[in-house]
C-alpha positions in Angstrom: -66.4 258.5 125.0 -68.0 257.0 121.8 -66.8 260.1 119.9 -63.3 259.5 121.1 -63.4 255.9 119.9 -64.6 257.0 116.6 -61.9 259.7 116.4 -59.1 257.1 116.8 -60.4 254.8 113.9 -58.3 256.3 111.2 -55.0 256.7 113.0 -55.1 253.3 114.8 -56.6 251.4 111.8 -59.5 250.2 114.0 -61.4 247.3 112.7 -65.1 248.4 113.4 -66.5 244.9 113.2 -64.0 243.4 115.5 -65.5 241.0 118.2 -62.3 241.6 120.4 -62.3 245.2 120.3 -64.2 247.0 117.6 -66.1 250.4 117.4 -68.6 250.5 120.3 -71.7 252.5 120.5 -72.5 254.9 123.3 -75.0 252.2 124.6 -72.3 249.4 124.6 -69.9 251.7 126.3 -72.5 252.5 128.9 -73.1 248.7 129.5 -69.4 248.1 129.9 -68.8 250.8 132.3 -71.9 249.6 134.4 -70.1 246.2 134.9 -67.0 247.9 136.3 -66.3 247.8 140.1 -66.9 251.3 141.3 -66.9 253.0 137.9 -66.3 256.4 139.5 -62.9 255.3 140.9 -61.8 252.9 138.3 -62.6 254.9 135.2 -61.3 258.4 134.5 -62.2 260.9 131.6 -59.6 263.3 130.2 -61.3 266.6 129.3 -59.7 269.6 127.5 -61.4 272.9 126.8 -64.6 271.4 127.9 -64.6 268.4 125.6 -63.9 264.7 126.4 -60.6 263.8 124.6 -59.8 260.5 126.1 -60.6 258.0 128.8 -59.1 255.0 130.7 -60.6 252.1 132.6 -59.4 249.4 134.9 -60.6 245.7 135.3 -59.1 242.8 137.0 -59.5 238.9 137.4 -57.7 236.0 138.6 -56.0 233.6 136.0 -55.7 229.9 136.1 -52.2 229.9 137.6 -53.7 232.3 140.4 -52.0 235.4 139.0 -54.3 238.5 139.6 -54.2 240.6 136.5 -55.1 244.3 136.7 -55.8 245.4 133.2 -55.9 249.1 132.2 -57.1 250.3 128.6 -56.9 253.8 127.5 -58.1 255.9 124.4 -56.9 259.3 123.4 -57.8 261.3 120.3 -54.8 261.4 117.9 -54.6 265.2 117.9 -53.9 265.2 121.7 -51.1 262.6 121.6 -47.5 263.4 122.1 -48.2 266.0 124.8 -47.7 264.0 127.8 -51.4 263.3 128.2 -51.1 259.6 127.3 -48.3 259.3 129.9 -50.5 260.9 132.5 -53.3 258.5 131.7 -50.9 255.6 132.1 -49.6 257.0 135.4 -53.0 257.3 136.8 -53.9 253.8 135.9 -50.8 252.3 137.6 -51.3 254.3 140.7 -54.9 253.2 140.9 -53.9 249.6 140.4 -51.4 249.8 143.2 -54.1 251.0 145.5 -56.5 248.4 144.4 -53.7 245.6 145.0 -53.1 247.0 148.5 -56.9 247.0 149.2 -57.4 243.6 147.9 -54.4 242.0 149.5 -53.1 240.4 146.2 -49.7 241.9 146.0 -48.0 238.4 146.1 -49.4 237.4 142.6 -50.6 240.7 141.1 -49.3 242.1 137.8 -50.3 245.1 135.7 -51.5 244.4 132.3 -52.5 246.6 129.2 -53.9 245.7 125.7 -53.0 247.3 122.3 -53.6 246.1 118.7 -50.6 245.8 116.5 -52.0 248.6 114.5 -52.0 251.0 117.5 -48.4 252.3 117.0 -48.7 255.1 119.5 -50.1 253.0 122.4 -47.6 250.2 121.7 -44.7 252.7 121.8 -46.0 254.2 125.0 -46.3 250.9 126.8 -42.8 249.6 125.7 -41.3 252.9 126.8 -43.0 252.4 130.2 -41.5 249.0 130.8 -44.2 246.7 129.6 -43.4 243.6 127.7 -45.3 241.4 125.2 -46.6 238.3 126.7 -49.1 236.9 124.1 -51.4 238.0 121.3 -54.7 236.9 119.7 -55.3 236.9 116.0 -58.8 237.7 114.8 -60.2 236.0 111.7 -63.3 236.8 109.6 -65.5 234.5 107.3 -66.9 237.1 105.1 -69.8 235.4 103.5 -71.7 232.7 105.5 -73.4 231.7 102.2 -70.2 230.2 100.9 -69.6 227.4 103.6 -67.9 224.5 102.2 -69.1 220.8 102.8 -67.6 219.0 105.8 -65.3 216.8 103.4 -65.6 213.7 105.7 -68.0 211.8 107.9 -67.9 211.5 111.7 -66.1 208.4 112.9 -68.5 205.5 113.8 -70.5 205.9 116.9 -70.2 209.7 117.1 -73.0 211.9 116.8 -73.6 215.8 116.8 -76.6 217.8 117.9 -77.7 220.9 119.9 -76.7 221.5 123.5 -79.5 221.7 126.1 -79.3 222.9 129.7 -78.7 219.3 130.9 -75.5 219.3 128.9 -74.2 222.6 130.3 -71.7 221.1 132.9 -70.2 218.8 130.3 -69.9 221.6 127.8 -68.3 223.9 130.3 -65.9 221.2 131.4 -65.0 220.5 127.8 -63.9 224.0 127.2 -62.2 224.5 130.5 -60.1 221.2 130.1 -59.0 222.5 126.7 -57.2 225.5 128.4 -55.5 223.2 131.0 -52.0 223.9 129.7 -52.6 227.4 128.2 -51.0 230.4 130.0 -52.6 233.8 130.6 -56.2 232.5 130.7 -58.9 233.8 133.1 -60.6 231.5 135.6 -64.1 230.7 134.3 -66.5 229.3 136.8 -69.5 227.1 135.9 -71.8 229.8 137.1 -70.2 232.5 134.8 -70.8 229.9 131.9 -74.5 229.6 133.0 -74.9 233.3 133.3 -73.8 234.1 129.8 -75.2 231.0 128.1 -76.9 231.6 124.8 -77.3 227.9 123.4 -79.3 228.7 120.1 -76.3 228.1 117.9 -74.3 225.8 120.2 -73.4 222.3 118.8 -71.6 219.3 120.5 -70.5 215.9 119.6 -70.9 212.7 121.6 -70.0 209.1 121.7 -73.0 207.6 123.6 -73.3 209.9 126.7 -69.7 211.1 126.4 -69.2 214.6 125.2 -66.2 214.8 122.9 -66.3 218.5 121.7 -68.3 221.7 121.5 -68.7 224.7 119.1 -70.2 227.6 121.1 -71.4 230.2 118.6 -73.6 233.3 119.1 -74.9 236.4 117.3 -73.5 239.8 118.4 -75.9 241.6 120.6 -75.8 245.0 118.8 -75.3 243.6 115.4 -76.9 240.3 114.7 -75.6 240.1 111.1 -72.2 239.1 112.8 -71.9 235.7 114.2 -69.1 234.8 116.6 -67.5 231.3 117.3 -66.7 231.9 120.9 -65.3 228.5 121.5 -64.4 225.4 119.6 -63.0 222.7 121.7 -62.4 219.0 121.3 -61.1 216.6 123.8 -57.3 216.0 123.4 -57.8 212.2 122.7 -60.4 212.9 120.1 -58.4 215.4 117.8 -57.4 214.8 114.2 -60.6 212.9 113.7 -62.5 215.6 111.7 -64.9 216.3 114.7 -63.7 220.0 115.1 -64.3 220.8 111.4 -67.9 219.2 111.4 -68.8 221.0 114.6 -67.4 224.3 113.3 -69.5 224.0 110.1 -72.6 223.1 112.0 -72.2 226.1 114.3 -71.7 228.4 111.3 -74.8 227.0 109.5 -76.8 227.7 112.7 -75.5 231.3 112.8 -76.5 231.7 109.1 -80.0 230.3 109.9 -80.5 232.9 112.6 -79.5 235.8 110.2 -75.8 236.2 110.4 -74.2 237.0 107.2 -70.5 237.0 108.4 -68.5 235.3 111.3 -65.7 236.2 113.4 -63.5 234.4 115.8 -60.1 234.7 117.5 -57.3 232.4 118.6 -53.9 232.7 120.3 -50.9 233.0 118.1 -49.0 230.4 120.1 -51.8 227.9 119.6 -50.2 224.5 119.4 -53.1 222.7 117.7 -52.8 224.3 114.3 -56.3 225.7 114.7 -55.4 228.3 111.9 -55.3 225.5 109.4 -58.9 224.4 110.2 -60.2 228.0 110.4 -58.7 229.0 107.0 -59.7 225.8 105.3 -63.5 226.8 105.7 -62.8 230.4 104.6 -61.7 232.5 107.6 -59.0 235.1 106.8 -56.7 237.0 109.4 -57.6 240.5 110.4 -55.9 242.4 113.3 -53.7 241.2 116.0 -54.4 242.0 119.6 -51.4 242.1 121.9 -51.4 241.7 125.8 -48.5 243.5 127.7 -47.6 243.2 131.2 -45.5 245.0 133.8 -44.4 243.8 137.2 -46.3 245.6 140.0 -43.1 246.9 141.8 
């Protein structure tokens, strides 16, 4: 499976360092497969002449508006494309999803989803031909050299302070992030327990006014490549934006990543982001990389 992903790099212009979808090792693929519900039923290999030439996997979750999204993702070596194999993989995924929806009793709000990078022209054409439509996309950005961070450029407003996030701050930090997505579509429900289970606060920073949390920057090192840092979340309360808090939190988080050994940083944000976050990210040195598109198709 790792060899399949490697074999797709040139044709699909895969960004190997992507934090959205890069070039996983066999270990990372094994870890992801282990997290699937019933991997033997919700993941399929394509074998030709004794060799694995492709594979597909299915995951699902509930979004904030109660939609159940069943997402399939497939990979096929370029030399085996345009022979009906990709269509067969897609057909398997859709049929399996329909069975899952029936088993789960989620037909009223279920939809089928699929991902493809803009650079994956073959996958994009296949999905569009099968009736999928684009619903949103994420743009990934990279700051190539953490040694070149700019100065904040302004001071925090009077009474506001920043600092690390401890376990006693977890619920306030989680609420700050969740509230920032209150009016954003196509976002997955994120429980406080899920937040706690994946918490890695070494490079987390927050801003407060007294005991009132105003914003957070949740940064972390990549598990399998600690030279790459990721800004997982940068959220500032709606009534506290345009005060310079986000920029200062972002820079403090990036400095923390640098202190922990990261040399570059990545993040991603929605292309429909209404808060002009691109301006902030690009002002500190981030540059756009690939675009990742989510497609959907009605279940019926």
